C-alpha positions as CSV (number, residue, x, y, z in Angstrom):
1,M,0.0,0.0,0.0
2,P,1.4,3.4,-0.9
3,L,1.8,5.9,2.0
4,V,0.8,8.9,-0.1
5,S,-1.6,9.3,-3.0
6,V,-0.6,12.2,-5.2
7,I,-3.8,13.3,-6.9
8,I,-3.5,15.5,-10.0
9,P,-6.6,16.9,-11.8
10,T,-5.9,17.6,-15.5
11,L,-7.4,19.2,-18.6
12,N,-5.1,19.5,-21.6
13,E,-1.9,19.4,-19.5
14,E,0.3,17.5,-21.9
15,K,3.0,20.2,-21.8
16,N,3.1,20.5,-18.0
17,L,2.3,17.1,-16.6
18,G,5.4,15.3,-17.7
19,R,7.6,17.9,-16.0
20,L,5.8,17.4,-12.7
21,L,5.9,13.6,-12.9
22,D,9.6,13.9,-13.7
23,Q,10.1,15.8,-10.4
24,L,8.0,13.6,-8.1
25,P,10.5,10.7,-7.7
26,A,13.1,13.0,-6.2
27,V,10.5,14.9,-4.2
28,C,9.0,11.7,-2.8
29,A,12.3,9.8,-2.4
30,D,11.7,9.1,1.3
31,I,8.1,7.8,1.0
32,S,6.1,5.2,-0.9
33,Y,3.6,6.9,-3.2
34,E,1.2,6.5,-6.1
35,V,0.0,9.0,-8.7
36,V,-3.6,9.3,-9.7
37,V,-4.3,11.6,-12.7
38,V,-8.0,12.5,-13.0
39,D,-8.5,13.8,-16.6
40,A,-11.5,15.9,-17.6
41,D,-11.8,15.0,-21.3
42,S,-8.5,16.3,-22.6
43,H,-8.0,16.8,-26.3
44,D,-4.3,16.4,-26.2
45,Y,-1.9,13.6,-25.1
46,T,-2.3,14.2,-21.3
47,T,-3.6,10.7,-20.5
48,R,-0.9,9.2,-22.7
49,V,1.8,11.1,-20.8
50,A,0.3,10.0,-17.4
51,S,0.3,6.4,-18.5
52,Q,3.9,6.5,-19.7
53,Y,4.9,7.6,-16.2
54,G,3.0,4.8,-14.6
55,A,0.2,6.9,-13.1
56,R,-3.3,5.5,-12.6
57,V,-5.5,7.4,-15.1
58,V,-9.2,8.1,-14.3
59,E,-11.3,9.9,-16.8
60,T,-14.4,12.0,-16.2
61,A,-16.3,14.8,-17.9
62,K,-15.1,18.4,-17.7
63,G,-16.7,21.3,-15.9
64,N,-16.6,20.2,-12.2
65,R,-13.3,20.3,-10.4
66,G,-14.8,19.2,-7.1
67,R,-16.2,16.1,-8.6
68,Q,-12.9,15.5,-10.4
69,L,-11.0,15.6,-7.1
70,R,-13.5,13.4,-5.3
71,L,-13.1,10.8,-8.0
72,G,-9.3,10.9,-7.6
73,V,-9.6,10.2,-3.9
74,R,-12.1,7.3,-4.6
75,H,-9.5,5.7,-6.9
76,S,-6.6,6.2,-4.6
77,C,-5.2,3.9,-1.9
78,G,-2.8,6.0,0.2
79,E,-3.0,6.8,3.9
80,Y,-2.3,10.5,3.0
81,L,-3.6,12.6,0.1
82,W,-1.5,15.2,-1.7
83,F,-3.4,17.4,-4.2
84,L,-1.2,19.0,-6.9
85,H,-2.0,21.0,-10.0
86,A,-0.3,19.7,-13.1
87,D,1.4,23.0,-13.9
88,V,3.2,23.5,-10.5
89,Q,6.9,22.8,-10.1
90,L,8.5,21.1,-7.1
91,R,12.1,21.0,-5.7
92,A,13.6,17.9,-4.1
93,Y,13.8,19.3,-0.6
94,P,15.4,16.9,1.9
95,H,12.8,14.5,3.5
96,L,9.9,16.6,2.2
97,G,7.5,13.7,2.1
98,R,8.2,12.7,5.7
99,R,8.0,16.2,6.9
100,L,4.6,16.6,5.4
101,T,3.3,13.4,7.0
102,R,4.9,14.4,10.4
103,A,3.1,17.8,10.2
104,V,-0.3,16.3,10.0
105,D,0.5,13.5,12.4
106,G,1.7,16.1,14.8
107,G,-1.6,17.8,15.1
108,A,-2.2,19.9,12.0
109,V,-5.4,19.2,10.1
110,A,-3.6,19.7,6.8
111,A,-0.3,21.0,5.4
112,C,0.8,23.0,2.4
113,L,3.9,24.5,0.9
114,R,5.0,28.1,0.6
115,L,3.8,29.5,-2.7
116,N,6.0,31.2,-5.2
117,Y,5.6,32.0,-8.9
118,V,7.9,31.1,-11.7
119,Q,7.4,34.6,-13.2
120,S,9.3,37.4,-11.4
121,G,8.0,41.0,-10.8
122,F,6.1,42.9,-8.2
123,F,2.7,41.5,-9.1
124,Y,3.8,37.9,-8.6
125,R,5.6,38.7,-5.4
126,F,2.4,40.4,-4.2
127,L,0.3,37.3,-5.1
128,A,2.8,34.9,-3.3
129,V,2.9,37.0,-0.1
130,S,-0.8,37.5,0.1
131,S,-1.5,33.8,-0.7
132,N,0.9,32.6,2.0
133,W,-0.6,35.0,4.5
134,R,-4.1,33.8,3.7
135,A,-3.1,30.2,4.2
136,R,-1.4,30.9,7.6
137,H,-3.9,33.3,9.1
138,L,-7.3,32.8,7.3
139,G,-7.2,29.0,7.0
140,L,-7.6,29.0,3.2
141,I,-5.4,26.7,1.2
142,F,-6.1,26.9,-2.6
143,G,-5.2,24.2,-5.1
144,D,-1.8,25.6,-6.2
145,Q,-0.3,25.4,-2.7
146,G,-0.2,21.6,-2.6
147,L,-2.8,20.6,0.0
148,F,-1.6,17.6,2.0
149,I,-4.1,15.8,4.3
150,S,-4.6,12.4,5.9
151,R,-7.4,10.3,4.4
152,E,-9.0,10.0,7.9
153,M,-9.3,13.8,8.2
154,Y,-10.4,14.2,4.6
155,D,-13.2,11.7,5.2
156,R,-14.1,13.2,8.5
157,V,-15.0,16.6,7.0
158,G,-16.7,15.1,3.9
159,G,-14.0,15.8,1.4
160,F,-14.2,18.2,-1.6
161,P,-17.7,19.3,-2.3
162,D,-19.3,18.2,-5.6
163,E,-19.0,21.8,-7.0
164,P,-17.6,23.3,-10.2
165,L,-15.8,26.1,-8.4
166,M,-14.7,27.2,-4.9
167,E,-14.2,23.5,-3.9
168,D,-10.8,24.3,-2.3
169,W,-12.3,27.2,-0.3
170,I,-15.2,25.1,1.0
171,L,-12.9,22.2,2.0
172,S,-10.4,24.6,3.7
173,K,-13.1,26.3,5.8
174,K,-14.3,22.9,7.0
175,L,-10.8,21.9,7.9
176,A,-10.1,25.2,9.7
177,C,-13.0,24.5,12.0
178,C,-11.2,21.3,13.1
179,G,-7.8,22.8,13.9
180,Y,-4.7,24.6,12.4
181,F,-2.8,24.3,9.1
182,A,0.9,23.7,8.9
183,Q,2.7,25.6,6.1
184,L,6.2,24.2,5.4
185,P,8.9,26.7,4.4
186,D,9.6,24.7,1.2
187,Q,8.5,26.3,-2.0
188,I,6.0,25.2,-4.6
189,Q,6.2,27.2,-7.8
190,A,2.9,28.0,-9.4
191,S,2.3,28.8,-13.0
192,S,1.5,32.4,-14.0
193,R,-0.2,31.5,-17.2
194,K,-3.7,32.6,-16.2
195,Y,-2.4,36.1,-15.4
196,A,-0.1,36.4,-18.4
197,Q,-2.2,38.8,-20.6
198,H,-3.9,41.0,-18.1
199,P,-2.6,40.2,-14.5
200,W,-4.4,42.9,-12.5
201,R,-7.6,42.5,-14.4
202,V,-7.6,38.8,-13.8
203,H,-6.8,39.3,-10.2
204,A,-9.7,41.7,-9.8
205,K,-12.0,39.3,-11.4
206,L,-10.9,36.5,-9.0
207,M,-11.4,38.8,-6.0
208,G,-14.8,39.7,-7.3
209,I,-15.8,36.1,-7.6
210,K,-14.6,35.4,-4.0
211,A,-16.6,38.4,-2.8
212,L,-19.8,37.1,-4.6
213,F,-19.2,33.7,-3.0
214,L,-19.1,35.3,0.5
215,C,-22.4,37.1,-0.4
216,G,-24.0,33.8,-1.1
217,V,-23.8,33.4,-4.9
218,S,-23.7,29.7,-5.8
219,P,-20.6,28.0,-7.1
220,Q,-22.6,27.0,-10.3
221,K,-23.2,30.7,-11.1
222,L,-19.7,31.7,-10.2
223,A,-18.3,29.0,-12.5
224,Q,-20.3,30.5,-15.4
225,L,-18.7,33.9,-14.6
226,Y,-15.3,32.4,-14.3
227,Y,-15.1,29.9,-17.1
228,G,-17.7,31.3,-19.5
229,K,-20.3,29.3,-21.3
230,D,-17.8,26.5,-22.3
231,R,-17.0,25.9,-18.6
232,Q,-13.3,25.3,-19.3
233,Q,-11.0,24.6,-16.3
């Protein structure tokens, strides 16, 4: 039985997935692990890349990230669950796998890494600092920070909701009611691609969607605002 199940939701991630799967053996050198790639109807070679690296591939329809993540958990076997985006980059920090497991075994309800961005500049430094502050002080760990949790705790709070958007927010708030988060100093590098064309405009849109969620707008309506009619991830 693997100690850790690495669960990666994908949609047309052929160019990024191989890089992450190349990095995982060094990152997880001190633990036993499996990789579960949950693909949402990619039109490129994402699933082929996943299979070439020995990952378990689960396929589903696009348009519901929460359901996609829940499906990944259902098809996994590990005692711990590590949720990663396909476009993040990891470094082989010493004993990272063991330190993540020790963090949650030591009392934290979940753990994450310190977010950084591949792209340099003030905007991305601002995003990284604010995201790390939010994780530490507001109890909100979003998908690009590498949420790490025991299966027992995941099941206890009901897991990711079956929602097309805000699934990480909803799960984080349920976890925050049970205890504290541990943020390791090790970096996870997130992709800047969604901000590439109009960074501040995209950031303002995301803040607006979060504000609407706090005002009670449903994740279904927010997904239509965020993804558009095609509901792309």
